[in-house]
N, C-alpha and C positions, 0 to 999 in steps of 0.2 A: 529577443535580442539580449545578449549578455552584456552587462555593464557592471562597473565597480561602484560601491557606495562611497560617496564623498560629499563635501559641502559646497562645491562650486557650481559651475554651469556647464551644460552639455550643448555642443553645436553638432547637428547631424546633417550629413549630406548624402545624397543618393544619385547614382548615375550609371551610364553604360559606356564602356570603352569598346569601340569597334576594332581596335588594334588587337586586343586579347579576347574579344567576344565574351565579355563578362560584365555582369551587373555587380556593383559594390556599394556597401554602406560605409560611410566614414563618420566616426564619432570622435570629436575633439573635446577634451576636458580642460576647462579653465579653472584655476583655483589660486588662492593667495599663498605666496611663499612665506618663508620666515620673516622676510622684510615687509610683509603685509601688502605686497604689490601683486596685482593680478597678472597671470601669464598662463601659457599652455603648459600642462605638466604631463599629459599623456594623449596619445592618438592610437585608436584601434580601428581596424578595417575588417569588414566581413565580405568574403567572396562567395557569390551565389554558386559559382562553378565548383569551388573547393569545399563549400558548405562548412566553413570554419572561420574563427576570428584569429587575428594576429596583431601584435603591437608593432608599430613602425617608428622610425626615427623622425624627428622634427627639428633638428638643430638650427635650421635657418629661420625658425619662427621665434628664436630667442628674443626677448624684449617686447613681444607682441601678445595681445590676447585677442581671441576671435569673437566677433559680435554674435551674441546669442539672441538678440532681439529680432533681427531680420532673418528670414529664412535663407537657405543656401540656394544657388542657381547652378544648373548643370547644362553644359553645352560642349559639343565636339569632344567628348571624352575627358572633360575636366569638370571639377566642382569648384565653385567660387563662394567666398564669404568676404565681408568687410573685416579688416584687421586694424587694431589700434595699438599705439605705443602705450605700454603700461604706465609710464610716467607723464603722458601727454595725451589726453583724450581728444584734443583738437586735431591730432595727426591721424589721418585715415588712409588706408591703402586697400588694395584688393589682394586676397590670398587665394591662390589656385592650387588644386591638388590634381596632378596627372594620374588618372586611375590605371593607366597601363604601366608606367614606371614607378608609381607610388612615391612621387617626389612633390614637395611643396615649393611654390615660388611666390615671392612677394612682389607685387606689381604696383608701381606708383599710379596715382590717379592722373587723368589729363590735367594740364596746367590750370584751366579754369575750373576744374572740378573741386579744387581746394577752397574756392570762394563760395561754394554753394552751401546753403544752410541745411537743405534737406536732400538726402540721397537714397536711392534704392537700386538694386540690381534686378535685371530681368533678361529676357532673351529676345533678340530681334534678328530675323532672317538667319536663324540657327547660330548666331554668335552672341557672346555676352554683351549686354548693353547696360549703360549707366544712365539713369534718369536723375536729374537734379534740378532744384529750384533755388534761385538766388535773387536777392534784391538788386534792382538797378538804381532806384532812387526811392525816396520816401513814398510808401504806398504803391510802389510799382515794382513788379517782379516778372520773371519769365521762366519757362520750363525748357530745359535742354536735354538733348539725346546724344550720347556718345556710344560708339560701337567699337568693340575690340576684336582684332583679328591676330592670329599668330603670324609673326614675321618670318621671312625666309632667311636662310643661312647667308645669302649674298647681301642682304640688307644689314645684317649684323644686329638686328633687333629681334628679341624674343616675342614681344607683344607690341602691337601698334594700335593706338587709339585714333579713331576718325570721328570728327564732329559731323553729325547727320542732320540735326534739326534744332532750331530755336523758335519757340512760339512767339506770337505777337506779345507786346507788353500787356500784362494784366494790371489794370489800374482800378483801384477801389475795391479789390477783392481781398478776402483773407488769404494768408499764405496757403498755397496749394501743395499738397503732399502727393508726389507721383507714386502710383501703386504698381502698375504693370502696363504692358502693351497688349491690346486686344485687337487682332487683325492689323489694321494700319493706324490705330488710334492709341494715344497715350491717355491712360485713365488716371485722374487725380481726385483726391478728396480734400475738402477745405479744412483748415484748422479752425475749429469752433472755440470761441471764447465765451464762457458762461457769464451771464450778467446776474449777480446775486439779487439786485434790487428788482429786476423784472421777474425773476423766478419767484421771489417772495410775494410780489403783487399778484401773480397768476394763482399761486397757491391760496392766498387769502380770499381771492374772488371766486375760487373754485373753478377756474377755467382750465379746460383740458383740450388738447388738439386731438380731434377724433381720428385724423388720418395723417400722422406725422411722416415726413419723408426726409431722406438724406440725398442731397444732390451730388452727382458725380460729374466732374468737368472733364470733357474729352476733346483732345486736340488731334486733328487728322494730319499725319506726317506728310502725306502727299499733297493735299489741297490746302493745308493750313487752316481749314475750317474749324470752328469752335462750336461745341454744343453742350447742353446740360442734360443729363439723363438722371431721372429721379427714381429711387428705389425706396421701399418701405423702411422706416426707421426701426432700429432694433430696441429702442428705449433708452432712457437715461442710464448712464453708467456702462453701457455696452460699447464694445469696440467693433470696428468694421474690418473684416479680413476678406480679401478677394484673391482667389487662386485660379490659375489656369487648369482646366480639367483634361486629364488624359486617361485612356482606358487602362484597366489593371493588366499587369503582365500575366497573371494567372487567375483562375477562378478562386474566389474567396474561400470556397469549401476545401481547396487544396493547399491552403497556406499552412506551413509547419511552424509552430511556435517553439522556439528554443529556450529552455529554462536557463536562468543564470547559473 
C-alpha cells in the first residue's frame, strides 16, 4: 500500500460496493495544522478494479478528526468511523464513506447515544450498529444497541437510527466495554481497575495464578439472557482484541504488494 510519510495518524477502511462491483481501501490522514488542532488533511482511495491510488476531496469533514483508536466498519457499500470535533473531544459523530460515489457524510448519533460513556461500531443484520454503555445510577449501568438504515427519499432522511435492544440493569459490575456482536449476542469485556496494594502483596508472597482467565460478558439480544464466557488471559500489560473472521478474497500466495 502506498502512503505518504507524516507525523499524524492513519485511519484505514476496507469494503465492497455492489453498485460499482469494486473493493476499495480508504486511508484517512489526521495531522495537526498550524494552529496545533487535529484534523483531516488528506484522503486517498485504492481501487482493486483500477489497481491504482487517487486522492479525493473531503471538504465536509472540515473541523473533524477521525478516530484512529477504533477500527472501521463496512456495511452495504459504506465504510464507517467515529469522528470528533477538533476543539471538543466530547462531541462524537459517525463518518460514512460511500464507496460508489466516493462521498463522505457526517451522521449524528442517536439522541441517547451522546449520554453513553463507552461506544463501539459493529454490524448487525448487515447494517451498521452502535453499541454503547451508560450509567443509570451509581454502580448501575446498561448496554444498548442501535441499528442504522438508509432512509428513503420520501422520508427525507438520509440515515435512520432504530433502537433495538437495552440490557437488564448491570448492578455491582465494573463498567462493561461492548466489543462486537457474535451471532445474536453482544460481547463485552469488563473495565479492570488494578489494585496496587493487592498486586504488591501477591508479588511479595510469591503467589501466581496458574490459570488466569479473562471473562467476557454476553447479552442475548433475542432472549435477553446473560452469560459469562471465560478465555485464557493474555498476561499483565496485554490488551484484548476480538475480531469477526471472514475468508480471504484471494489466496495469500497471489497477493501483490505495491511499493510506495
